[in-house]
N, CA, C and O atoms as a Tinker XYZ file with bonds, in Angstrom:
   384  protein
     1  N      3.243000    4.285000  -12.107000    73     2
     2  CA     4.513000    4.294000  -12.796000    64     1     3
     3  C      5.118000    5.611000  -12.443000    63     2     4     5
     4  O      4.564000    6.620000  -12.006000    81     3
     5  N      6.382000    5.386000  -12.726000    73     3     6
     6  CA     7.247000    6.187000  -11.841000    64     5     7
     7  C      7.790000    7.520000  -12.720000    63     6     8     9
     8  O      7.781000    7.400000  -13.945000    81     7
     9  N      8.190000    8.595000  -12.222000    73     7    10
    10  CA     8.398000    9.779000  -13.002000    64     9    11
    11  C      9.636000    9.412000  -14.015000    63    10    12    13
    12  O      9.687000    9.888000  -15.149000    81    11
    13  N     10.551000    8.587000  -13.532000    73    11    14
    14  CA    11.721000    7.963000  -14.865000    64    13    15
    15  C     11.371000    7.626000  -15.751000    63    14    16    17
    16  O     11.862000    7.802000  -16.866000    81    15
    17  N     10.224000    6.931000  -15.398000    73    15    18
    18  CA     9.494000    5.907000  -16.563000    64    17    19
    19  C      8.952000    6.922000  -17.733000    63    18    20    21
    20  O      9.141000    6.741000  -18.936000    81    19
    21  N      8.214000    8.071000  -17.128000    73    19    22
    22  CA     7.194000    9.297000  -17.976000    64    21    23
    23  C      8.307000    9.849000  -18.561000    63    22    24    25
    24  O      8.203000    9.974000  -19.781000    81    23
    25  N      9.571000   10.301000  -17.964000    73    23    26
    26  CA    10.531000   10.929000  -18.668000    64    25    27
    27  C     11.160000   10.348000  -19.574000    63    26    28    29
    28  O     11.287000   10.959000  -20.635000    81    27
    29  N     11.860000    8.731000  -19.417000    73    27    30
    30  CA    12.367000    8.299000  -20.461000    64    29    31
    31  C     11.306000    7.784000  -21.709000    63    30    32    33
    32  O     11.614000    7.576000  -22.883000    81    31
    33  N     10.270000    7.680000  -21.218000    73    31    34
    34  CA     9.168000    7.355000  -22.201000    64    33    35
    35  C      9.321000    8.602000  -23.334000    63    34    36    37
    36  O      9.636000    8.414000  -24.509000    81    35
    37  N      9.040000    9.872000  -22.743000    73    35    38
    38  CA     9.272000   11.424000  -23.508000    64    37    39
    39  C     10.062000   11.579000  -24.102000    63    38    40    41
    40  O      9.886000   11.929000  -25.269000    81    39
    41  N     11.424000   11.376000  -23.535000    73    39    42
    42  CA    12.598000   11.533000  -24.469000    64    41    43
    43  C     12.681000   10.347000  -25.720000    63    42    44    45
    44  O     12.870000   10.797000  -26.850000    81    43
    45  N     12.564000    9.037000  -25.589000    73    43    46
    46  CA    12.289000    8.187000  -26.571000    64    45    47
    47  C     11.431000    8.557000  -27.736000    63    46    48    49
    48  O     11.882000    8.699000  -28.872000    81    47
    49  N     10.095000    8.718000  -27.389000    73    47    50
    50  CA     9.508000    9.444000  -28.388000    64    49    51
    51  C      9.610000   10.548000  -28.934000    63    50    52    53
    52  O      8.945000   10.792000  -29.942000    81    51
    53  N     10.542000   11.547000  -28.343000    73    51    54
    54  CA    10.849000   13.086000  -28.956000    64    53    55
    55  C     11.703000   12.467000  -29.620000    63    54    56    57
    56  O     11.616000   12.752000  -30.814000    81    55
    57  N     12.737000   11.522000  -29.315000    73    55    58
    58  CA    14.091000   11.160000  -30.625000    64    57    59
    59  C     13.693000   10.525000  -31.739000    63    58    60    61
    60  O     14.373000   10.599000  -32.763000    81    59
    61  N     12.206000    9.612000  -31.672000    73    59    62
    62  CA    11.969000    8.601000  -32.740000    64    61    63
    63  C     10.729000    9.743000  -33.239000    63    62    64    65
    64  O      9.781000    9.227000  -33.832000    81    63
    65  N     10.692000   10.876000  -33.084000    73    63    66
    66  CA     9.262000   11.886000  -33.660000    64    65    67
    67  C      8.445000   11.148000  -33.747000    63    66    68    69
    68  O      8.367000   10.957000  -34.961000    81    67
    69  N      7.704000   10.534000  -33.259000    73    67    70
    70  CA     6.674000   10.141000  -32.983000    64    69    71
    71  C      5.548000   11.128000  -32.907000    63    70    72    73
    72  O      4.417000   10.827000  -33.289000    81    71
    73  N      5.835000   12.246000  -32.442000    73    71    74
    74  CA     4.977000   13.404000  -32.199000    64    73    75
    75  C      5.751000   14.384000  -32.218000    63    74    76    77
    76  O      6.973000   14.380000  -32.074000    81    75
    77  N      4.924000   15.411000  -32.432000    73    75    78
    78  CA     5.891000   16.836000  -32.127000    64    77    79
    79  C      5.858000   17.189000  -30.545000    63    78    80    81
    80  O      4.941000   17.142000  -29.725000    81    79
    81  N      7.269000   17.573000  -30.438000    73    79    82
    82  CA     7.592000   17.788000  -28.978000    64    81    83
    83  C      6.813000   18.525000  -28.205000    63    82    84    85
    84  O      6.857000   18.402000  -26.980000    81    83
    85  N      5.822000   19.570000  -28.944000    73    83    86
    86  CA     4.725000   20.430000  -27.981000    64    85    87
    87  C      3.845000   19.373000  -27.156000    63    86    88    89
    88  O      3.732000   19.120000  -25.956000    81    87
    89  N      3.250000   18.849000  -28.379000    73    87    90
    90  CA     2.551000   17.845000  -28.118000    64    89    91
    91  C      2.912000   16.611000  -26.750000    63    90    92    93
    92  O      2.217000   16.306000  -25.780000    81    91
    93  N      4.036000   16.203000  -27.106000    73    91    94
    94  CA     4.500000   15.281000  -26.000000    64    93    95
    95  C      4.657000   15.946000  -24.796000    63    94    96    97
    96  O      4.632000   15.244000  -23.785000    81    95
    97  N      4.784000   16.912000  -24.696000    73    95    98
    98  CA     5.481000   18.019000  -23.657000    64    97    99
    99  C      3.970000   18.151000  -22.684000    63    98   100   101
   100  O      3.840000   17.967000  -21.474000    81    99
   101  N      2.907000   18.545000  -23.734000    73    99   102
   102  CA     1.399000   18.719000  -22.937000    64   101   103
   103  C      1.003000   17.234000  -22.550000    63   102   104   105
   104  O      0.212000   17.127000  -21.612000    81   103
   105  N      1.462000   16.062000  -23.167000    73   103   106
   106  CA     0.691000   14.988000  -22.846000    64   105   107
   107  C      1.252000   14.446000  -21.647000    63   106   108   109
   108  O      0.661000   13.658000  -20.909000    81   107
   109  N      3.071000   15.140000  -21.375000    73   107   110
   110  CA     3.512000   14.684000  -20.148000    64   109   111
   111  C      2.807000   15.572000  -19.102000    63   110   112   113
   112  O      2.343000   15.007000  -18.112000    81   111
   113  N      2.696000   16.760000  -19.214000    73   111   114
   114  CA     1.604000   17.146000  -18.330000    64   113   115
   115  C      0.834000   16.814000  -17.668000    63   114   116   117
   116  O      0.668000   16.834000  -16.449000    81   115
   117  N      0.089000   16.341000  -18.825000    73   115   118
   118  CA    -1.690000   15.838000  -18.224000    64   117   119
   119  C     -1.346000   14.724000  -17.578000    63   118   120   121
   120  O     -1.818000   14.676000  -16.443000    81   119
   121  N     -0.389000   13.386000  -18.038000    73   119   122
   122  CA    -0.377000   12.412000  -17.288000    64   121   123
   123  C      0.380000   12.819000  -15.697000    63   122   124   125
   124  O      0.009000   12.104000  -14.766000    81   123
   125  N      1.064000   13.555000  -15.479000    73   123   126
   126  CA     1.579000   13.923000  -14.184000    64   125   127
   127  C      0.381000   14.108000  -13.552000    63   126   128   129
   128  O     -0.001000   13.333000  -12.675000    81   127
   129  N     -0.392000   15.272000  -13.990000    73   127   130
   130  CA    -1.375000   15.939000  -13.070000    64   129   131
   131  C     -2.847000   14.393000  -13.063000    63   130   132   133
   132  O     -3.627000   14.178000  -12.135000    81   131
   133  N     -2.782000   13.798000  -14.075000    73   131   134
   134  CA    -3.696000   12.780000  -13.768000    64   133   135
   135  C     -3.482000   11.571000  -12.953000    63   134   136   137
   136  O     -4.306000   10.819000  -12.432000    81   135
   137  N     -2.116000   11.547000  -12.957000    73   135   138
   138  CA    -1.452000   10.302000  -12.077000    64   137   139
   139  C     -1.429000    8.861000  -13.084000    63   138   140   141
   140  O     -1.678000    7.781000  -12.548000    81   139
   141  N     -1.206000    8.909000  -14.132000    73   139   142
   142  CA    -1.511000    8.064000  -15.472000    64   141   143
   143  C     -0.239000    8.080000  -15.701000    63   142   144   145
   144  O      0.426000    9.087000  -15.459000    81   143
   145  N      0.426000    6.690000  -16.327000    73   143   146
   146  CA     1.810000    6.779000  -17.383000    64   145   147
   147  C      1.408000    7.353000  -18.820000    63   146   148   149
   148  O      0.296000    7.283000  -19.342000    81   147
   149  N      2.383000    7.844000  -19.258000    73   147   150
   150  CA     2.471000    8.927000  -20.094000    64   149   151
   151  C      2.105000    8.012000  -21.315000    63   150   152   153
   152  O      1.271000    8.432000  -22.117000    81   151
   153  N      2.709000    6.734000  -21.505000    73   151   154
   154  CA     2.691000    5.651000  -22.372000    64   153   155
   155  C      0.550000    5.380000  -22.683000    63   154   156   157
   156  O      0.003000    5.442000  -23.784000    81   155
   157  N     -0.033000    5.152000  -21.564000    73   155   158
   158  CA    -1.291000    5.021000  -21.516000    64   157   159
   159  C     -2.146000    5.918000  -21.899000    63   158   160   161
   160  O     -3.158000    5.651000  -22.548000    81   159
   161  N     -1.699000    7.418000  -21.410000    73   159   162
   162  CA    -2.774000    8.328000  -21.693000    64   161   163
   163  C     -2.437000    8.844000  -23.507000    63   162   164   165
   164  O     -3.371000    9.325000  -24.149000    81   163
   165  N     -1.251000    8.695000  -24.065000    73   163   166
   166  CA    -1.026000    8.974000  -25.337000    64   165   167
   167  C     -1.787000    7.620000  -26.063000    63   166   168   169
   168  O     -2.592000    7.900000  -26.950000    81   167
   169  N     -1.625000    6.452000  -25.806000    73   167   170
   170  CA    -2.229000    5.478000  -26.554000    64   169   171
   171  C     -4.142000    5.529000  -26.288000    63   170   172   173
   172  O     -5.129000    5.501000  -27.022000    81   171
   173  N     -3.905000    5.608000  -24.967000    73   171   174
   174  CA    -5.661000    5.568000  -25.114000    64   173   175
   175  C     -6.149000    7.131000  -26.004000    63   174   176   177
   176  O     -7.336000    7.198000  -26.324000    81   175
   177  N     -5.496000    7.979000  -26.266000    73   175   178
   178  CA    -5.958000    9.144000  -26.498000    64   177   179
   179  C     -6.238000    8.900000  -28.356000    63   178   180   181
   180  O     -7.029000    9.545000  -29.043000    81   179
   181  N     -5.377000    7.854000  -28.793000    73   179   182
   182  CA    -5.036000    7.544000  -30.151000    64   181   183
   183  C     -4.265000    8.615000  -30.726000    63   182   184   185
   184  O     -4.689000    9.214000  -31.714000    81   183
   185  N     -2.965000    8.955000  -30.086000    73   183   186
   186  CA    -1.778000    9.306000  -30.121000    64   185   187
   187  C     -0.715000    8.321000  -30.809000    63   186   188   189
   188  O     -0.126000    8.599000  -31.853000    81   187
   189  N     -0.585000    7.387000  -30.241000    73   187   190
   190  CA     0.619000    6.348000  -30.749000    64   189   191
   191  C     -0.148000    5.110000  -31.344000    63   190   192   193
   192  O     -1.319000    4.955000  -30.996000    81   191
   193  N      0.351000    4.338000  -32.099000    73   191   194
   194  CA     0.022000    3.205000  -32.199000    64   193   195
   195  C      0.398000    1.784000  -31.548000    63   194   196   197
   196  O      1.228000    1.788000  -30.640000    81   195
   197  N      0.018000    0.971000  -31.828000    73   195   198
   198  CA     0.629000   -0.527000  -30.996000    64   197   199
   199  C      2.298000   -0.502000  -31.271000    63   198   200   201
   200  O      3.191000   -0.568000  -30.426000    81   199
   201  N      2.393000   -0.408000  -32.461000    73   199   202
   202  CA     3.964000   -0.577000  -33.148000    64   201   203
   203  C      4.799000    0.383000  -32.518000    63   202   204   205
   204  O      5.891000   -0.073000  -32.177000    81   203
   205  N      4.537000    1.957000  -32.185000    73   203   206
   206  CA     5.241000    3.016000  -31.518000    64   205   207
   207  C      5.229000    2.441000  -30.306000    63   206   208   209
   208  O      6.303000    2.282000  -29.726000    81   207
   209  N      3.960000    2.011000  -29.683000    73   207   210
   210  CA     4.165000    1.801000  -28.162000    64   209   211
   211  C      5.351000    0.925000  -28.140000    63   210   212   213
   212  O      6.492000    1.275000  -27.835000    81   211
   213  N      4.972000   -0.217000  -28.485000    73   211   214
   214  CA     6.036000   -1.603000  -28.188000    64   213   215
   215  C      7.481000   -1.061000  -28.122000    63   214   216   217
   216  O      8.210000   -1.087000  -27.130000    81   215
   217  N      7.781000   -0.553000  -29.373000    73   215   218
   218  CA     8.969000    0.122000  -29.487000    64   217   219
   219  C      9.808000    0.787000  -28.614000    63   218   220   221
   220  O     10.952000    0.429000  -28.334000    81   219
   221  N      9.125000    1.941000  -28.108000    73   219   222
   222  CA     9.074000    2.727000  -27.460000    64   221   223
   223  C      9.837000    2.103000  -25.935000    63   222   224   225
   224  O     10.871000    2.353000  -25.316000    81   223
   225  N      8.685000    1.179000  -25.774000    73   223   226
   226  CA     8.922000    0.713000  -24.514000    64   225   227
   227  C      9.966000   -0.281000  -24.189000    63   226   228   229
   228  O     10.618000   -0.519000  -23.173000    81   227
   229  N      9.909000   -0.849000  -25.528000    73   227   230
   230  CA    11.180000   -1.929000  -25.473000    64   229   231
   231  C     12.749000   -1.339000  -25.464000    63   230   232   233
   232  O     13.727000   -1.846000  -24.914000    81   231
   233  N     12.680000   -0.173000  -26.208000    73   231   234
   234  CA    13.972000    0.851000  -25.911000    64   233   235
   235  C     14.240000    1.277000  -24.260000    63   234   236   237
   236  O     15.249000    0.994000  -23.614000    81   235
   237  N     13.106000    1.996000  -23.801000    73   235   238
   238  CA    12.958000    1.978000  -22.209000    64   237   239
   239  C     13.599000    0.930000  -21.399000    63   238   240   241
   240  O     14.640000    1.013000  -20.747000    81   239
   241  N     12.815000   -0.055000  -21.546000    73   239   242
   242  CA    13.101000   -1.206000  -20.806000    64   241   243
   243  C     14.962000   -1.502000  -20.643000    63   242   244   245
   244  O     15.620000   -1.998000  -19.728000    81   243
   245  N     15.339000   -0.954000  -21.941000    73   243   246
   246  CA    17.227000   -1.219000  -21.831000    64   245   247
   247  C     17.599000   -0.624000  -20.434000    63   246   248   249
   248  O     18.419000   -1.112000  -19.657000    81   247
   249  N     16.751000    0.684000  -20.215000    73   247   250
   250  CA    17.550000    1.737000  -19.266000    64   249   251
   251  C     17.061000    1.647000  -18.070000    63   250   252   253
   252  O     17.363000    2.526000  -17.263000    81   251
   253  N     16.257000    0.645000  -17.706000    73   251   254
   254  CA    15.569000    0.555000  -16.435000    64   253   255
   255  C     16.406000   -0.311000  -15.632000    63   254   256   257
   256  O     17.053000   -1.168000  -16.235000    81   255
   257  N     16.517000   -0.223000  -14.193000    73   255   258
   258  CA    17.142000   -1.105000  -13.288000    64   257   259
   259  C     16.338000   -1.047000  -12.270000    63   258   260   261
   260  O     15.692000   -0.060000  -11.920000    81   259
   261  N     16.360000   -2.318000  -11.666000    73   259   262
   262  CA    15.295000   -2.736000  -10.119000    64   261   263
   263  C     16.400000   -2.242000   -9.097000    63   262   264   265
   264  O     17.620000   -2.166000   -9.241000    81   263
   265  N     15.686000   -1.968000   -8.151000    73   263   266
   266  CA    16.079000   -1.489000   -6.469000    64   265   267
   267  C     16.262000   -2.933000   -5.949000    63   266   268   269
   268  O     15.303000   -3.696000   -6.072000    81   267
   269  N     17.336000   -3.354000   -5.412000    73   267   270
   270  CA    17.843000   -3.913000   -4.615000    64   269   271
   271  C     17.142000   -3.877000   -3.160000    63   270   272   273
   272  O     17.500000   -4.715000   -2.332000    81   271
   273  N     16.390000   -3.154000   -2.910000    73   271   274
   274  CA    15.792000   -2.833000   -1.498000    64   273   275
   275  C     13.866000   -3.332000   -2.008000    63   274   276   277
   276  O     13.269000   -4.382000   -1.768000    81   275
   277  N     13.509000   -2.403000   -2.557000    73   275   278
   278  CA    12.380000   -2.357000   -2.871000    64   277   279
   279  C     11.462000   -2.856000   -4.100000    63   278   280   281
   280  O     10.232000   -2.865000   -4.158000    81   279
   281  N     12.414000   -3.275000   -5.076000    73   279   282
   282  CA    12.310000   -4.162000   -5.957000    64   281   283
   283  C     11.676000   -3.374000   -7.395000    63   282   284   285
   284  O     11.706000   -3.923000   -8.497000    81   283
   285  N     11.161000   -2.127000   -7.178000    73   283   286
   286  CA    10.860000   -1.238000   -8.061000    64   285   287
   287  C     12.215000   -0.335000   -9.052000    63   286   288   289
   288  O     13.352000    0.088000   -8.839000    81   287
   289  N     11.237000   -0.393000  -10.191000    73   287   290
   290  CA    12.591000    0.211000  -11.153000    64   289   291
   291  C     12.832000    1.745000  -11.586000    63   290   292   293
   292  O     12.038000    2.492000  -12.156000    81   291
   293  N     13.652000    1.908000  -11.320000    73   291   294
   294  CA    13.958000    2.978000  -11.660000    64   293   295
   295  C     14.654000    3.382000  -13.314000    63   294   296   297
   296  O     15.510000    2.555000  -13.630000    81   295
   297  N     14.485000    4.201000  -14.103000    73   295   298
   298  CA    14.777000    4.412000  -15.395000    64   297   299
   299  C     15.929000    5.297000  -15.240000    63   298   300   301
   300  O     15.954000    6.193000  -14.397000    81   299
   301  N     17.082000    4.996000  -16.220000    73   299   302
   302  CA    18.459000    5.985000  -15.660000    64   301   303
   303  C     18.126000    6.837000  -17.413000    63   302   304   305
   304  O     17.838000    6.208000  -18.430000    81   303
   305  N     18.267000    8.278000  -17.323000    73   303   306
   306  CA    18.046000    9.155000  -17.953000    64   305   307
   307  C     19.129000    9.583000  -18.249000    63   306   308   309
   308  O     20.025000    9.186000  -17.504000    81   307
   309  N     19.630000   10.693000  -19.588000    73   307   310
   310  CA    20.970000   11.033000  -19.840000    64   309   311
   311  C     21.659000   11.840000  -19.055000    63   310   312   313
   312  O     21.333000   13.027000  -19.023000    81   311
   313  N     22.558000   11.453000  -18.404000    73   311   314
   314  CA    23.111000   11.954000  -17.470000    64   313   315
   315  C     23.347000   11.519000  -16.216000    63   314   316   317
   316  O     24.228000   11.926000  -15.458000    81   315
   317  N     22.405000   10.540000  -15.979000    73   315   318
   318  CA    22.527000    9.611000  -14.757000    64   317   319
   319  C     23.628000    8.782000  -14.937000    63   318   320   321
   320  O     24.005000    8.415000  -16.050000    81   319
   321  N     24.199000    8.449000  -13.814000    73   319   322
   322  CA    25.025000    7.512000  -13.625000    64   321   323
   323  C     24.503000    5.709000  -12.942000    63   322   324   325
   324  O     23.817000    5.615000  -11.924000    81   323
   325  N     24.810000    4.922000  -13.443000    73   323   326
   326  CA    24.425000    3.337000  -12.588000    64   325   327
   327  C     24.447000    3.755000  -11.230000    63   326   328   329
   328  O     23.871000    2.916000  -10.539000    81   327
   329  N     24.909000    4.781000  -10.521000    73   327   330
   330  CA    24.796000    5.019000   -9.065000    64   329   331
   331  C     23.522000    5.512000   -8.164000    63   330   332   333
   332  O     23.255000    5.621000   -6.967000    81   331
   333  N     22.890000    5.746000   -9.425000    73   331   334
   334  CA    21.817000    6.581000   -8.760000    64   333   335
   335  C     21.235000    6.196000   -8.040000    63   334   336   337
   336  O     21.319000    4.980000   -8.211000    81   335
   337  N     20.462000    6.421000   -7.044000    73   335   338
   338  CA    19.688000    5.745000   -6.360000    64   337   339
   339  C     18.346000    5.460000   -6.562000    63   338   340   341
   340  O     17.813000    6.390000   -7.167000    81   339
   341  N     17.658000    4.650000   -6.331000    73   339   342
   342  CA    16.137000    4.100000   -6.514000    64   341   343
   343  C     15.174000    5.590000   -6.365000    63   342   344   345
   344  O     15.531000    6.393000   -5.503000    81   343
   345  N     14.146000    5.862000   -7.098000    73   343   346
   346  CA    13.714000    6.906000   -7.150000    64   345   347
   347  C     12.453000    7.093000   -6.059000    63   346   348   349
   348  O     11.842000    8.137000   -5.828000    81   347
   349  N     12.244000    5.771000   -5.458000    73   347   350
   350  CA    10.773000    5.417000   -4.816000    64   349   351
   351  C     11.648000    5.223000   -3.253000    63   350   352   353
   352  O     11.141000    5.802000   -2.292000    81   351
   353  N     12.978000    4.393000   -3.010000    73   351   354
   354  CA    13.191000    4.666000   -1.840000    64   353   355
   355  C     14.600000    4.453000   -1.046000    63   354   356   357
   356  O     14.947000    3.964000    0.029000    81   355
   357  N     15.468000    5.338000   -2.607000    73   355   358
   358  CA    16.815000    5.304000   -2.248000    64   357   359
   359  C     17.756000    4.494000   -2.141000    63   358   360   361
   360  O     18.882000    4.873000   -1.819000    81   359
   361  N     17.423000    3.061000   -2.425000    73   359   362
   362  CA    18.346000    1.606000   -2.183000    64   361   363
   363  C     18.985000    1.933000   -3.642000    63   362   364   365
   364  O     18.838000    2.904000   -4.384000    81   363
   365  N     19.626000    0.938000   -3.743000    73   363   366
   366  CA    20.924000    0.866000   -4.715000    64   365   367
   367  C     20.367000    0.034000   -6.128000    63   366   368   369
   368  O     19.628000   -0.947000   -6.058000    81   367
   369  N     20.736000    0.468000   -7.073000    73   367   370
   370  CA    19.798000   -0.028000   -8.174000    64   369   371
   371  C     20.962000   -0.943000   -8.896000    63   370   372   373
   372  O     22.107000   -0.667000   -9.255000    81   371
   373  N     19.954000   -2.495000   -8.972000    73   371   374
   374  CA    20.855000   -3.976000   -9.558000    64   373   375
   375  C     21.273000   -3.072000  -10.959000    63   374   376   377
   376  O     20.745000   -2.043000  -11.383000    81   375
   377  N     22.453000   -3.876000  -11.523000    73   375   378
   378  CA    22.833000   -3.671000  -12.605000    64   377   379
   379  C     21.829000   -4.405000  -13.584000    63   378   380   381
   380  O     21.005000   -5.145000  -13.045000    81   379
   381  N     21.807000   -4.287000  -14.922000    73   379   382
   382  CA    20.814000   -4.941000  -15.948000    64   381   383
   383  C     21.184000   -6.480000  -16.037000    63   382   384
   384  O     20.548000   -7.226000  -16.781000    81   383
């Protein structure tokens, strides 16, 4: 999973107040260290139910853009522009 995917998930979960911010911050740090997606870490630990997980992923997907070069997805975060390059290869992101 990409860094932007975890950051977007973290931001949406924080906005929806599904967990306290400190807990989300800690989980993000753990997910990064372990190299696993944040949503996987939270779900497997029992911190998120299926309904919250699906809703957050659904919201996050609205902000995902596929790369024209490599096909991988980069998620736009607040302050990013649609001209943001792919976080994996630097290619141009496609419109949704």
